[in-house]
N, CA and C of each residue as an Amber inpcrd file, in Angstrom:
protein
   321
 208.5680000 248.5700000 219.4190000 209.0320000 247.3850000 218.7050000
 207.9230000 246.4000000 218.6900000 207.8160000 245.6650000 217.5470000
 206.8430000 244.5740000 217.4700000 207.4090000 243.3880000 216.7240000
 206.7530000 242.2340000 216.9240000 207.0950000 241.0390000 216.1680000
 205.7850000 240.4580000 215.8880000 205.6960000 239.8650000 214.5790000
 204.5450000 239.0170000 214.1960000 204.9990000 237.7620000 213.6540000
 204.1880000 236.7680000 214.0490000 204.4470000 235.3980000 213.4860000
 203.1210000 234.9900000 212.8340000 203.2480000 234.6620000 211.5710000
 202.0460000 234.1830000 210.9000000 201.8630000 232.6840000 211.2050000
 200.5940000 232.2000000 211.1350000 200.2870000 230.7970000 211.5770000
 201.0630000 229.8250000 210.8140000 201.5040000 228.7960000 211.4930000
 202.2330000 227.6500000 210.9570000 201.2360000 226.6620000 210.4370000
 200.1060000 226.5610000 210.9880000 199.0990000 225.6170000 210.6630000
 197.7680000 226.3160000 210.4020000 196.9820000 225.7440000 209.4810000
 195.6930000 226.3220000 209.2360000 194.8460000 226.4500000 210.5500000
 194.2760000 227.5330000 210.8130000 193.4340000 227.6820000 211.9280000
 194.2660000 228.2400000 213.1580000 195.4980000 228.2940000 213.0340000
 196.3820000 228.8700000 214.0950000 196.3300000 230.4080000 214.0140000
 196.3740000 231.1170000 215.1380000 196.2660000 232.5710000 215.1820000
 197.6410000 233.0870000 214.6260000 197.4900000 234.4320000 214.1300000
 198.7750000 235.2060000 213.9060000 199.0050000 235.7470000 215.2930000
 200.2260000 235.6070000 215.7280000 200.7220000 236.1720000 217.0050000
 201.4230000 237.5060000 216.7720000 201.0070000 238.4940000 217.5080000
 201.5720000 239.7820000 217.3870000 202.0630000 240.2380000 218.7950000
 203.3010000 240.5750000 218.8860000 203.8750000 240.9870000 220.1910000
 204.1780000 242.4900000 220.1650000 203.7050000 243.2280000 221.1640000
 203.9860000 244.6050000 221.3080000 204.8970000 244.7750000 222.5160000
 205.9380000 245.6370000 222.2880000 206.9580000 245.8500000 223.2470000
 207.0870000 247.4120000 223.4830000 207.3490000 247.6740000 224.7600000
 207.6320000 249.0780000 225.0010000 206.3030000 249.8780000 225.3430000
 206.3060000 251.1060000 225.1360000 205.1170000 251.9530000 225.5580000
 203.9600000 251.8150000 224.4790000 202.8220000 251.8030000 224.9780000
 201.6460000 251.8030000 224.0680000 200.8950000 253.0630000 224.4220000
 201.3690000 254.1320000 223.8260000 200.8300000 255.4170000 224.3750000
 200.4530000 256.3300000 223.0810000 199.9610000 257.5220000 223.4210000
 199.6710000 258.4260000 222.2980000 200.8400000 258.6520000 221.3570000
 202.0630000 258.4690000 221.8640000 203.1880000 258.6740000 220.9630000
 203.5090000 257.5060000 220.0580000 202.9210000 256.3600000 220.2910000
 203.3330000 255.0960000 219.6650000 202.1860000 254.4350000 218.9560000
 200.8780000 254.7890000 219.2060000 199.7110000 254.0890000 218.6920000
 199.5600000 254.1750000 217.2460000 199.9260000 255.3010000 216.6670000
 199.7480000 255.4600000 215.1940000 200.5320000 254.3890000 214.4040000
 201.8320000 254.2420000 214.8150000 202.6350000 253.2050000 214.2080000
 202.0590000 251.8030000 214.4930000 201.7570000 251.6110000 215.7000000
 201.2280000 250.2610000 216.1070000 199.9490000 249.9370000 215.3040000
 199.1170000 250.9530000 215.0970000 197.8230000 250.8210000 214.3010000
 198.1860000 250.3260000 212.8770000 199.1360000 250.9710000 212.3340000
 199.5810000 250.5330000 210.9840000 200.0730000 249.0790000 210.9010000
 200.7770000 248.6930000 211.8760000 201.3400000 247.2850000 212.0120000
 200.1040000 246.2920000 212.1460000 199.1840000 246.6200000 212.9510000
 197.9970000 245.8180000 213.1100000 197.0760000 245.7730000 211.8320000
 196.9700000 246.8730000 211.1880000 196.1340000 246.7880000 210.0270000
 196.8220000 245.8960000 208.9140000 198.1800000 245.8700000 208.8850000
 198.8950000 244.9570000 207.9770000 198.4930000 243.5560000 208.2620000
 198.1350000 243.1370000 209.4540000 197.8180000 241.7510000 209.8280000
 196.5520000 241.3510000 209.3900000 195.6050000 242.3030000 209.1560000
 194.1560000 242.0250000 208.9150000 193.9310000 241.1350000 207.6200000
 194.5450000 241.4730000 206.6030000 194.2610000 240.6680000 205.2890000
 194.5190000 239.1850000 205.4970000 195.2490000 238.7530000 206.3510000
 195.5900000 237.2730000 206.4870000 194.2760000 236.4840000 206.7820000
 193.2340000 237.0770000 207.4210000 192.0050000 236.4460000 207.6590000
 192.0720000 235.4670000 208.9260000 193.2510000 235.3140000 209.4970000
 193.4090000 234.4100000 210.6510000 193.0310000 235.1220000 211.9070000
 192.7640000 234.3880000 212.9560000 192.5950000 234.8520000 214.3200000
 193.8850000 235.5860000 214.6550000 193.7590000 236.5270000 215.6390000
 194.8600000 237.2860000 216.0420000 195.1490000 237.0080000 217.6110000
 196.2850000 236.7530000 217.9880000 196.7430000 236.6820000 219.4560000
 197.6430000 237.8530000 219.6290000 197.2140000 238.6810000 220.5620000
 198.1180000 239.7560000 220.9890000 198.8920000 239.4990000 222.2720000
 200.2480000 239.5720000 222.1220000 201.0680000 239.3640000 223.2810000
 201.4940000 240.7100000 223.8420000 201.0860000 241.0580000 225.0040000
 201.2690000 242.4430000 225.4970000 202.1790000 242.4270000 226.7770000
 202.6380000 241.3210000 227.1740000 203.4640000 241.3570000 228.4180000
 204.7260000 242.1570000 228.4130000 205.2010000 242.5650000 227.3560000
 206.3820000 243.4720000 227.1960000 205.9970000 244.9170000 227.1230000
 204.6810000 245.2550000 227.2300000 204.3290000 246.7260000 227.2170000
 204.6670000 247.2220000 228.5090000 205.3460000 248.4540000 228.4600000
 205.8360000 249.0470000 229.6890000 205.1170000 250.2500000 230.1550000
 204.1940000 250.7350000 229.2570000 203.2550000 251.8440000 229.6760000
 202.1240000 251.8450000 228.7700000 200.9280000 252.1520000 229.2290000
 199.7160000 252.1810000 228.4410000 198.7760000 253.3020000 228.8990000
 198.4870000 254.2210000 228.0430000 197.5830000 255.2750000 228.3920000
 196.2790000 255.1450000 227.6330000 195.4000000 256.1260000 227.6990000
 194.0870000 256.0460000 227.0620000 194.1580000 255.6980000 225.5490000
 195.1720000 256.3260000 224.8650000 195.2450000 256.0570000 223.5070000
 195.6370000 254.6490000 223.2080000 196.4750000 254.0410000 223.9700000
 196.7840000 252.6760000 223.8720000 195.6430000 251.7340000 224.1460000
 194.8450000 252.0810000 225.1210000 193.6910000 251.2460000 225.4370000
 192.5830000 251.4810000 224.3250000 192.5050000 252.6100000 223.7760000
 191.5200000 252.8630000 222.6600000 191.9950000 251.9470000 221.4860000
 193.2330000 251.8810000 221.1640000 193.6830000 251.0610000 220.0560000
 193.2450000 249.5210000 220.3910000 193.3500000 249.0670000 221.5680000
 193.0110000 247.7650000 221.8120000 191.5280000 247.5180000 221.6660000
 190.8290000 248.4580000 222.2020000 189.2440000 248.4180000 222.0000000
 188.9350000 248.3840000 220.5630000 189.4930000 249.2750000 219.7860000
 189.1590000 249.4150000 218.4650000 189.5640000 248.1250000 217.5520000
 190.6590000 247.5720000 217.9930000 191.0710000 246.2960000 217.3740000
 190.0500000 245.1920000 217.6800000 189.6300000 245.0810000 218.8920000
 188.6440000 244.0890000 219.2680000 187.2560000 244.3090000 218.4020000
 186.8680000 245.5750000 218.3090000 185.6560000 245.9470000 217.6270000
 185.8650000 245.6040000 216.1190000 186.8740000 246.1130000 215.5350000
 187.1590000 245.8110000 214.0670000 187.2110000 244.3360000 213.7250000
 187.8690000 243.6280000 214.5910000 187.9940000 242.1460000 214.3480000
 186.6400000 241.4430000 214.5450000 185.7480000 241.9340000 215.3910000
 184.4020000 241.3470000 215.4840000 183.5750000 241.6090000 214.2510000
 183.7530000 242.8780000 213.8160000 182.8930000 243.1730000 212.5610000
 183.5030000 242.4140000 211.3700000 184.7450000 241.9850000 211.3640000
 185.3660000 241.1620000 210.1920000 185.1280000 239.6140000 210.4490000
 184.4990000 239.3060000 211.5360000 184.2470000 237.9430000 211.8870000
 185.5110000 237.2390000 212.4440000 186.4680000 237.9590000 212.9090000
 187.6820000 237.4360000 213.3910000 187.7480000 237.5620000 214.9070000
 188.5890000 236.7370000 215.5210000 188.7190000 236.7590000 216.9140000
 190.1000000 237.3880000 217.3600000 190.0260000 238.0170000 218.5390000
 191.3170000 238.4640000 219.1210000 191.3520000 237.8300000 220.5360000
 192.5620000 237.2650000 220.7450000 192.8070000 236.7680000 222.1240000
 194.0770000 237.4420000 222.6580000 194.1240000 237.3680000 223.9440000
 195.1880000 238.2480000 224.6440000 196.1360000 237.2670000 225.4430000
 197.4250000 237.6000000 225.2570000 198.4590000 236.8240000 226.1600000
 198.4400000 237.5490000 227.4800000 199.5790000 237.2690000 228.2130000
 199.7890000 237.8830000 229.4640000 199.6270000 239.3960000 229.3990000
 198.9280000 239.9750000 230.3950000 198.7390000 241.4350000 230.4420000
 199.6070000 242.0000000 231.6250000 200.3210000 243.0780000 231.1910000
 201.1010000 243.7420000 232.2490000 200.1620000 244.6240000 233.1590000
 200.6310000 244.8930000 234.2530000 199.8330000 245.7400000 235.2870000
 199.4270000 247.1070000 234.6330000 200.2650000 247.6450000 233.8170000
 199.9200000 249.0070000 233.2510000 198.7170000 248.9440000 232.3080000
 198.5590000 247.9420000 231.5960000 197.4140000 247.7020000 230.7450000
 196.2040000 247.5410000 231.5880000 196.2130000 246.6760000 232.5970000
 195.0300000 246.3820000 233.4860000 194.6900000 247.6580000 234.2480000
 195.6850000 248.3900000 234.6910000 195.4470000 249.6030000 235.3810000
 194.6750000 250.7000000 234.5770000 195.2090000 250.8950000 233.2990000
 194.5320000 251.7970000 232.3980000 193.1420000 251.3650000 232.1300000
 192.8730000 250.0540000 231.9800000 191.5270000 249.5310000 231.6740000
 190.7330000 249.7620000 232.9800000 191.0990000 249.5510000 234.0440000
 190.3390000 249.7500000 235.2640000 190.0070000 251.3450000 235.3750000
 190.9810000 252.1930000 235.2080000 190.6570000 253.5870000 235.2280000
 189.6470000 254.0340000 234.2420000 189.6010000 253.3700000 233.0690000
 188.7450000 253.7770000 231.9880000 187.4330000 253.0890000 232.2230000
 187.2300000 252.3310000 233.2200000 185.9340000 251.5700000 233.5220000
 185.6770000 250.4390000 232.6230000 186.8000000 249.8760000 231.9460000
 186.5690000 248.7760000 231.0210000 186.2980000 247.6410000 231.7660000
 185.2660000 246.8360000 231.5750000 184.9810000 245.6390000 232.2810000
 186.1120000 244.6280000 232.2680000 186.2240000 243.7970000 233.2530000
 187.2360000 242.7650000 233.2590000 187.0560000 241.7550000 232.2150000
 185.8100000 241.6440000 231.7520000 185.4250000 240.7070000 230.7530000
 186.0730000 240.9980000 229.4740000 186.5280000 242.2310000 229.2420000
 187.1250000 242.5840000 227.9170000 188.3730000 241.7400000 227.6940000
 189.1480000 241.4960000 228.7980000 190.3810000 240.6110000 228.6830000
 190.1440000 239.2000000 229.1460000 188.9730000 238.7690000 228.9920000
 188.6510000 237.4650000 229.5760000 189.5120000 236.2520000 229.2230000
 190.1500000 236.3110000 228.0160000 190.8970000 235.1900000 227.6170000
 192.3530000 235.2340000 228.0920000 192.7070000 236.2660000 228.7500000
 194.1010000 236.5130000 229.2030000 194.4020000 235.7820000 230.4370000
 195.5600000 235.2310000 230.5450000 196.1030000 234.7330000 231.7540000
 196.2950000 235.9170000 232.7660000 196.6890000 235.5430000 233.9620000
 196.9950000 236.5190000 235.0500000 197.9260000 237.5830000 234.5120000
 197.7910000 238.7870000 235.0390000 198.6750000 239.8840000 234.7350000
 200.1640000 239.5980000 235.2270000 201.0500000 240.2180000 234.5540000
 202.4830000 240.2010000 234.9210000 202.7170000 241.4230000 235.5690000
 203.7030000 241.5540000 236.4760000 204.0010000 242.8040000 237.1380000
 204.6930000 243.8750000 236.2570000
């Protein structure tokens, strides 16, 4: 499940919340949802604290989003990160700096 809120003020980010598993079984649908947000041109804030599971496919989606946003001149910031996302990132060898804008992880 996801929720998106478009900016109320110019310059405010689009906030997108991902809930539940972010795995090989769910990333295709989540990818479609994220693509739909790109035409807005606004910065994107991803709220992940409700993610319950994250595997390599979920992590790949987050990395791809970050890369695509950078190419488009847009920024992505991160909300609270659950332990499952941080654990997957560490297993994959992703540097801590990738989530540098994120507050402390949630259990």
